[in-house]
KEKE-3310 file (N, C-alpha, C; in steps of 0.2 Angstrom, whole numbers, plus 5000, padded with zeros to 4 digits):
npx = (5267:5250:5235:5223:5215:5224:5226:5211:5195:5182:5166:5151:5136:5125:5121:5126:5111:5095:5091:5079:5072:5066:5073:5086:5090:5101:5113:5118:5131:5144:5150:5160:5174:5180:5187:5183:5171:5171:5158:5154:5147:5143:5140:5130:5128:5112:5103:5095:5084:5082:5082:5084:5095:5092:5102:5104:5108:5108:5105:5106:5102:5105:5111:5101:5081:5080:5082:5079:5085:5087:5103:5109:5122:5130:5140:5148:5152:5160:5163:5170:5164:5156:5152:5158:5169:5184:5197:5204:5197:5196:5193:5178:5175:5160:5151:5137:5124:5122:5116:5105:5105:5111:5107:5110:5108:5096:5096:5111:5119:5112:5113:5128:5140:5147:5155:5154:5159:5157:5159:5159:5164:5164:5162:5152:5141:5125:5124:5122:5119:5124:5126:5127:5119:5115:5103:5097:5088:5074:5075:5065:5057:5067:5082:5094:5108:5118:5131:5136:5147:5155:5168:5176:5189:5203:5208:5204:5210:5221:5224:5230:5219:5211:5209:5203:5187:5168:5160:5147:5145)
npy = (4289:4297:4290:4293:4310:4313:4305:4300:4299:4297:4293:4289:4282:4274:4269:4255:4241:4230:4227:4221:4227:4240:4243:4254:4270:4281:4293:4307:4314:4326:4328:4337:4339:4328:4318:4307:4294:4279:4269:4258:4245:4231:4217:4207:4189:4181:4171:4161:4160:4166:4181:4197:4209:4228:4240:4257:4270:4289:4304:4324:4340:4346:4346:4345:4342:4348:4345:4327:4316:4296:4292:4285:4279:4268:4256:4246:4236:4230:4216:4203:4188:4176:4163:4165:4179:4181:4187:4180:4180:4187:4202:4202:4208:4216:4219:4229:4234:4254:4259:4266:4255:4243:4224:4213:4199:4188:4173:4169:4178:4178:4169:4173:4180:4197:4211:4227:4237:4251:4261:4279:4292:4308:4317:4312:4314:4324:4340:4353:4346:4343:4331:4314:4297:4283:4270:4255:4240:4235:4219:4208:4195:4189:4192:4205:4211:4226:4238:4255:4266:4278:4282:4296:4298:4303:4315:4337:4344:4342:4338:4340:4326:4332:4343:4342:4346:4346:4332:4334:4348)
npz = (4586:4587:4578:4579:4576:4568:4558:4559:4566:4578:4579:4587:4580:4582:4599:4608:4606:4607:4591:4588:4596:4589:4579:4576:4578:4568:4575:4568:4558:4553:4537:4535:4539:4535:4522:4517:4527:4535:4540:4555:4557:4568:4574:4582:4585:4582:4592:4583:4567:4553:4551:4542:4543:4539:4533:4531:4522:4525:4521:4526:4529:4539:4558:4565:4561:4544:4530:4525:4516:4507:4505:4489:4486:4490:4483:4485:4502:4515:4526:4538:4543:4554:4565:4577:4581:4581:4575:4563:4553:4537:4527:4514:4500:4496:4482:4475:4464:4466:4478:4493:4503:4514:4512:4523:4523:4531:4531:4528:4537:4551:4563:4564:4570:4567:4557:4547:4535:4528:4517:4513:4505:4504:4495:4488:4493:4491:4484:4496:4507:4523:4532:4539:4541:4547:4547:4556:4553:4560:4563:4567:4579:4584:4596:4592:4594:4591:4586:4582:4574:4568:4557:4553:4541:4534:4537:4537:4542:4553:4571:4588:4600:4609:4604:4593:4580:4585:4579:4576:4570)
capx = (5263:5243:5233:5218:5217:5228:5223:5207:5191:5177:5159:5144:5131:5120:5122:5123:5105:5092:5088:5072:5064:5061:5079:5090:5091:5108:5115:5120:5137:5145:5156:5164:5180:5186:5187:5179:5170:5169:5153:5157:5142:5145:5133:5131:5125:5105:5101:5091:5083:5084:5080:5087:5094:5094:5106:5100:5112:5103:5110:5104:5104:5106:5114:5097:5078:5082:5079:5083:5086:5092:5109:5111:5129:5135:5141:5152:5155:5167:5163:5169:5157:5159:5151:5162:5175:5191:5201:5207:5192:5197:5187:5177:5172:5152:5148:5132:5123:5122:5109:5106:5104:5114:5104:5110:5104:5096:5099:5118:5121:5109:5116:5135:5145:5149:5157:5152:5160:5149:5165:5156:5167:5162:5162:5147:5136:5120:5125:5117:5118:5130:5127:5125:5117:5113:5099:5096:5081:5070:5075:5058:5057:5072:5085:5100:5109:5121:5130:5138:5152:5158:5176:5179:5196:5209:5206:5207:5213:5226:5224:5228:5214:5207:5206:5198:5180:5163:5157:5140:5144)
capy = (4295:4292:4292:4299:4317:4312:4302:4298:4302:4290:4296:4287:4281:4273:4265:4245:4241:4224:4228:4217:4233:4245:4245:4259:4276:4284:4299:4309:4316:4331:4326:4341:4339:4322:4317:4301:4294:4273:4268:4252:4243:4227:4215:4198:4181:4179:4164:4158:4162:4170:4186:4201:4217:4230:4247:4262:4276:4293:4312:4328:4346:4351:4342:4341:4344:4350:4341:4321:4308:4292:4293:4279:4277:4263:4250:4240:4237:4226:4211:4198:4185:4169:4159:4168:4181:4178:4191:4175:4181:4190:4205:4200:4214:4214:4224:4228:4241:4259:4261:4268:4251:4234:4219:4208:4193:4182:4165:4170:4180:4181:4166:4172:4187:4201:4216:4230:4243:4254:4267:4284:4298:4316:4322:4309:4318:4328:4349:4357:4341:4342:4326:4306:4295:4274:4268:4248:4240:4229:4210:4203:4195:4185:4198:4204:4216:4227:4245:4257:4272:4283:4283:4297:4297:4308:4323:4340:4346:4339:4344:4336:4324:4336:4350:4340:4348:4342:4328:4334:4353)
capz = (4585:4587:4571:4582:4576:4564:4550:4558:4574:4580:4584:4586:4578:4587:4606:4608:4606:4603:4584:4586:4599:4585:4575:4577:4570:4569:4574:4561:4558:4551:4534:4532:4541:4535:4513:4520:4532:4537:4545:4556:4561:4575:4573:4587:4582:4584:4593:4580:4563:4545:4548:4539:4542:4532:4534:4527:4524:4524:4520:4526:4528:4544:4560:4567:4559:4538:4525:4525:4512:4507:4500:4488:4483:4493:4478:4489:4507:4517:4529:4540:4549:4556:4570:4583:4577:4584:4572:4560:4548:4532:4523:4511:4496:4493:4476:4472:4461:4470:4485:4500:4508:4513:4514:4528:4522:4536:4530:4527:4543:4557:4566:4564:4571:4558:4557:4542:4535:4522:4514:4512:4500:4506:4488:4485:4494:4488:4486:4499:4511:4525:4537:4536:4546:4547:4551:4557:4553:4566:4559:4569:4584:4589:4598:4587:4596:4587:4588:4574:4574:4562:4559:4549:4541:4531:4539:4534:4548:4560:4578:4595:4599:4612:4601:4586:4582:4588:4575:4575:4567)
cpx = (5254:5240:5226:5217:5219:5227:5214:5202:5186:5173:5154:5141:5125:5126:5123:5116:5102:5090:5079:5068:5062:5069:5082:5091:5098:5109:5119:5128:5139:5148:5159:5172:5184:5184:5181:5178:5168:5163:5154:5152:5145:5137:5135:5128:5118:5106:5099:5088:5084:5084:5087:5087:5097:5097:5103:5104:5107:5109:5106:5107:5105:5110:5107:5088:5082:5079:5083:5081:5087:5099:5111:5118:5133:5134:5144:5152:5159:5163:5167:5163:5158:5154:5153:5169:5178:5196:5206:5203:5198:5192:5185:5172:5165:5150:5141:5130:5121:5115:5112:5108:5109:5110:5108:5109:5103:5100:5106:5121:5118:5112:5126:5136:5144:5150:5156:5155:5159:5156:5160:5162:5161:5159:5154:5139:5131:5124:5119:5116:5125:5132:5124:5125:5115:5109:5101:5089:5080:5070:5071:5059:5063:5078:5091:5103:5118:5123:5133:5142:5155:5164:5178:5186:5198:5205:5208:5209:5215:5227:5226:5221:5210:5205:5202:5189:5175:5161:5151:5141:5149)
cpy = (4293:4294:4295:4307:4319:4311:4298:4301:4294:4296:4289:4286:4281:4265:4255:4244:4234:4227:4226:4222:4237:4247:4251:4267:4280:4290:4303:4314:4321:4329:4333:4342:4333:4322:4310:4297:4283:4271:4259:4248:4235:4225:4207:4196:4182:4173:4158:4161:4164:4178:4192:4206:4221:4238:4252:4270:4282:4299:4318:4335:4351:4345:4341:4346:4344:4347:4333:4317:4302:4295:4285:4278:4272:4255:4246:4241:4231:4222:4206:4196:4179:4168:4164:4172:4182:4184:4185:4179:4184:4193:4203:4206:4210:4220:4222:4236:4245:4259:4266:4262:4246:4231:4213:4202:4186:4175:4162:4170:4181:4175:4168:4181:4193:4207:4221:4235:4243:4261:4273:4292:4303:4320:4317:4312:4323:4334:4350:4354:4343:4336:4320:4304:4289:4274:4260:4245:4235:4223:4206:4204:4193:4191:4197:4209:4218:4233:4248:4263:4274:4284:4288:4298:4304:4313:4329:4345:4344:4343:4337:4331:4328:4342:4347:4344:4344:4339:4330:4341:4354)
cpz = (4584:4579:4574:4581:4570:4558:4552:4567:4572:4583:4584:4583:4578:4595:4603:4609:4603:4598:4586:4593:4594:4579:4577:4571:4572:4569:4570:4565:4552:4544:4531:4534:4539:4522:4514:4525:4529:4541:4547:4560:4562:4575:4579:4583:4583:4588:4588:4575:4557:4545:4545:4541:4539:4535:4527:4528:4521:4524:4522:4526:4533:4552:4562:4563:4551:4534:4525:4519:4510:4503:4496:4482:4487:4488:4479:4498:4509:4525:4532:4544:4550:4562:4577:4580:4581:4581:4566:4553:4543:4529:4517:4507:4495:4488:4476:4468:4466:4474:4490:4506:4507:4516:4518:4528:4530:4538:4529:4536:4550:4561:4568:4566:4565:4559:4550:4540:4527:4523:4510:4511:4500:4500:4485:4490:4491:4488:4491:4505:4516:4532:4535:4542:4545:4550:4550:4555:4559:4562:4562:4576:4588:4590:4595:4591:4590:4589:4580:4575:4569:4561:4553:4548:4534:4530:4535:4537:4553:4565:4582:4595:4603:4607:4592:4588:4584:4580:4572:4570:4563)
residu = (UNK:UNK:UNK:UNK:UNK:UNK:UNK:UNK:UNK:UNK:UNK:UNK:UNK:UNK:UNK:UNK:UNK:UNK:UNK:UNK:UNK:UNK:UNK:UNK:UNK:UNK:UNK:UNK:UNK:UNK:UNK:UNK:UNK:UNK:UNK:UNK:UNK:UNK:UNK:UNK:UNK:UNK:UNK:UNK:UNK:UNK:UNK:UNK:UNK:UNK:UNK:UNK:UNK:UNK:UNK:UNK:UNK:UNK:UNK:UNK:UNK:UNK:UNK:UNK:UNK:UNK:UNK:UNK:UNK:UNK:UNK:UNK:UNK:UNK:UNK:UNK:UNK:UNK:UNK:UNK:UNK:UNK:UNK:UNK:UNK:UNK:UNK:UNK:UNK:UNK:UNK:UNK:UNK:UNK:UNK:UNK:UNK:UNK:UNK:UNK:UNK:UNK:UNK:UNK:UNK:UNK:UNK:UNK:UNK:UNK:UNK:UNK:UNK:UNK:UNK:UNK:UNK:UNK:UNK:UNK:UNK:UNK:UNK:UNK:UNK:UNK:UNK:UNK:UNK:UNK:UNK:UNK:UNK:UNK:UNK:UNK:UNK:UNK:UNK:UNK:UNK:UNK:UNK:UNK:UNK:UNK:UNK:UNK:UNK:UNK:UNK:UNK:UNK:UNK:UNK:UNK:UNK:UNK:UNK:UNK:UNK:UNK:UNK:UNK:UNK:UNK:UNK:UNK:UNK)
# end
């Protein structure tokens, strides 16, 4: 039995991009259809340098336009990182005071490949806000490729994958 549409869905936050060209602005995701969403960021290693990548979680009142504000609920995230990710890594839990940002410190992570999972509970989004997004900062002059996906899970309505509702609406 497929987990897609029964346990989780997948949506694009931002497509593969070199963050050193201007960072990345995440697409919006409706939080209406799931109890929680994991935002997964994949970072390629930089060839050199110690530049920090900052991820910023936001909430929105509409699928476009509307009101936007930082969503300061990230009190932990999960990371796998090493020079070359090859599936032998364990997840490391990183705790922090609740904030809207995760700073992947360049001195530690710039020359490592990394997978980052930021859990977002739908109940933590402010009243009247219906969408979330995640932006990534421009880390500087050294190329740093990245992509991000949304993984809404604990779906409120389970159906065949081709019948899933739009993740924007």
